[in-house]
C-alpha positions in Angstrom: 84.0 58.8 117.2 80.9 60.5 119.6 80.3 62.4 116.9 79.5 59.9 114.3 77.4 58.2 116.4 75.5 60.8 117.2 74.5 62.1 113.5 73.4 58.9 112.8 71.3 58.2 116.7 69.6 61.2 115.0 69.0 60.2 111.5 68.3 56.7 112.8 65.1 59.2 115.3 64.1 61.5 113.0 62.2 58.8 111.3 59.9 58.0 114.1 56.2 59.1 113.1 57.1 60.6 109.8 53.2 60.6 107.7 54.1 58.9 105.2 54.0 55.8 107.1 50.5 56.0 107.8 50.2 54.6 112.1 47.2 52.3 113.5 44.3 54.7 114.8 44.5 56.0 118.1 48.5 56.2 117.5 50.4 59.7 117.1 54.0 57.8 116.5 54.6 54.5 115.3 57.4 52.9 115.8 57.5 51.4 112.7 57.8 54.5 110.9 61.5 54.2 111.3 63.9 53.0 109.1 67.7 52.0 108.5 70.0 54.3 108.1 73.6 53.0 106.9 76.6 55.7 107.7 79.6 56.2 105.1 82.4 57.6 106.6 85.5 58.9 105.0 88.6 60.3 106.8 91.9 61.6 106.7 93.7 60.2 109.9 94.2 57.5 111.5 91.5 56.3 113.8 91.8 53.2 115.7 96.1 53.4 116.9 95.6 49.2 117.9 95.8 47.6 113.6 96.2 48.8 109.8 93.5 47.9 108.6 91.6 50.7 106.9 88.3 49.4 106.7 86.0 49.2 109.6 82.3 47.9 109.8 79.9 48.4 113.3 76.4 47.1 112.9 74.0 45.9 116.7 75.5 41.8 117.4 74.8 40.3 119.8 79.0 38.0 119.7 78.8 35.8 122.5 74.9 34.5 120.4 75.7 34.6 116.9 72.7 37.1 116.0 72.2 40.3 114.0 69.3 42.7 115.8 67.0 42.8 113.4 64.1 44.6 113.1 59.8 43.9 112.0 61.5 43.6 108.3 64.3 41.7 108.9 67.4 43.9 107.8 69.5 45.7 110.1 68.8 49.3 111.6 72.1 51.2 112.1 75.4 50.3 110.5 78.4 52.9 110.0 80.8 52.0 107.9 84.8 53.9 108.2 86.9 54.7 105.5 90.5 55.8 107.0 92.3 57.1 103.5 95.9 58.0 105.9 96.1 54.0 106.0 95.6 53.5 102.3 99.3 52.2 100.4 101.0 50.9 98.1 99.9 47.6 99.0 96.0 48.0 99.4 94.4 47.0 96.5 94.1 49.4 93.4 90.8 50.1 93.0 90.6 51.1 97.2 94.3 52.8 96.6 92.4 55.2 93.6 89.9 56.6 95.6 92.2 57.0 98.1 94.5 59.0 96.4 91.6 60.7 94.2 90.3 61.8 97.8 93.5 62.7 99.2 95.4 64.4 96.6 93.2 64.3 93.2 94.9 61.7 91.2 94.9 59.2 90.0 97.5 55.6 89.0 98.7 55.8 84.5 96.1 52.6 84.9 93.4 53.4 87.3 90.0 53.0 85.4 88.6 55.5 82.6 85.8 56.7 85.0 88.5 57.8 87.8 90.5 59.5 84.9 87.3 61.7 84.2 86.7 61.9 87.5 90.0 64.1 87.7 89.8 65.6 84.6 86.0 67.5 85.1 87.6 68.6 89.1 90.9 70.1 87.2 88.3 72.1 85.2 86.2 73.3 87.6 89.2 74.5 89.9 90.3 77.2 86.6 89.6 80.9 87.3 86.2 82.4 86.2 88.2 84.2 83.5 90.2 81.6 82.3 87.0 79.4 81.8 86.0 82.3 80.6 88.6 82.8 77.8 87.9 79.0 76.6 85.3 78.2 73.8 83.5 75.7 74.1 85.3 74.4 71.5 88.4 74.6 73.6 87.3 73.6 76.2 86.0 69.4 75.1 89.9 70.2 73.6 92.0 71.0 76.8 89.2 69.0 78.7 90.6 65.3 77.6 94.2 66.5 78.0 94.5 68.3 81.5 95.0 64.9 83.7 98.5 65.6 81.5 99.0 68.3 84.2 99.4 65.6 87.0 102.4 63.9 85.4 103.7 67.7 86.9 103.6 66.8 89.9 104.9 63.5 89.8 108.1 64.9 88.0 108.4 67.3 90.8 108.1 64.5 93.0 110.6 61.6 91.8 113.1 64.5 91.2 112.8 66.3 95.4 113.2 62.7 96.0 116.4 62.3 94.6 117.3 65.7 95.5 117.7 66.6 92.0 116.6 70.2 91.4 118.1 70.0 87.9 116.2 67.5 87.4 112.7 68.4 88.4 112.7 71.9 86.7 113.8 69.9 83.2 110.9 67.3 84.4 108.5 70.2 83.9 109.7 72.0 81.2 109.7 68.1 79.0 105.7 67.6 80.8 105.1 71.1 79.6 106.4 71.2 76.1 104.8 67.7 75.3 101.4 69.0 76.9 102.1 72.7 74.0 102.2 70.3 71.5 99.5 68.6 72.2 97.3 70.9 72.4 98.1 72.8 69.3 97.5 69.0 67.9 94.5 69.5 69.0 93.5 73.1 67.6 94.1 75.2 70.9 95.7 78.5 69.7 98.6 80.0 71.0 97.4 82.7 73.6 95.4 80.2 75.7 98.4 77.2 75.9 100.9 79.9 76.9 98.0 80.6 79.1 98.0 77.2 79.8 101.5 76.0 80.1 102.9 78.9 80.7 105.6 78.9 78.4 107.0 82.2 76.1 105.7 82.7 73.1 109.5 81.5 71.2 109.4 78.8 72.5 105.5 78.2 71.7 106.2 79.1 68.5 109.2 76.8 68.0 106.9 74.4 69.2 104.1 74.6 67.1 106.1 75.1 63.8 107.2 71.6 64.9 103.0 70.2 65.6 101.9 71.3 61.5 104.5 69.3 60.6 104.0 65.9 61.9 100.5 67.1 61.1 101.3 66.7 57.1 
């Protein structure tokens, strides 16, 4: 925690004497050049062991007299906000839980807002290897972009299977999701080689799926 305070104080002091904020004649430096500094820290560990709250905000405050320490412009000068992702659980606010899941695992709930799902998809695309990106044309990449979130269900199926101790269920669940993803990609017009690269299914399986998808589109 000392490091957070060090960065906050250093950033505040760095503004001292800023030439963009002109000092009166005869003053090389002037304290009015200092501006408020607010720090937001998102950490993936528990910093405060004595309470269950996942969010803390610290500011200069006289608790006895109920007075905030304010600057010349009547604004708080220093604030530190800390979000402990490790404390965010199932009972937490939906928005906070989805953001925590996004930061920690790059996953969000099915009912999460579209902008969060878009972040997950963008991250998945950025994580593709250069060779994989080179294989995908601009048109196909845009179509694949909208489908990548389905792959997250692979991991969810695996976690459910492990929790129940059913290894066969894991494999069947992953296969089902891969087939479902392949069918969606074929319906979007993605070619067989690319679908095989994304899903890992063999050519025979994909040809059968492709045939079913073609009939569905008629």
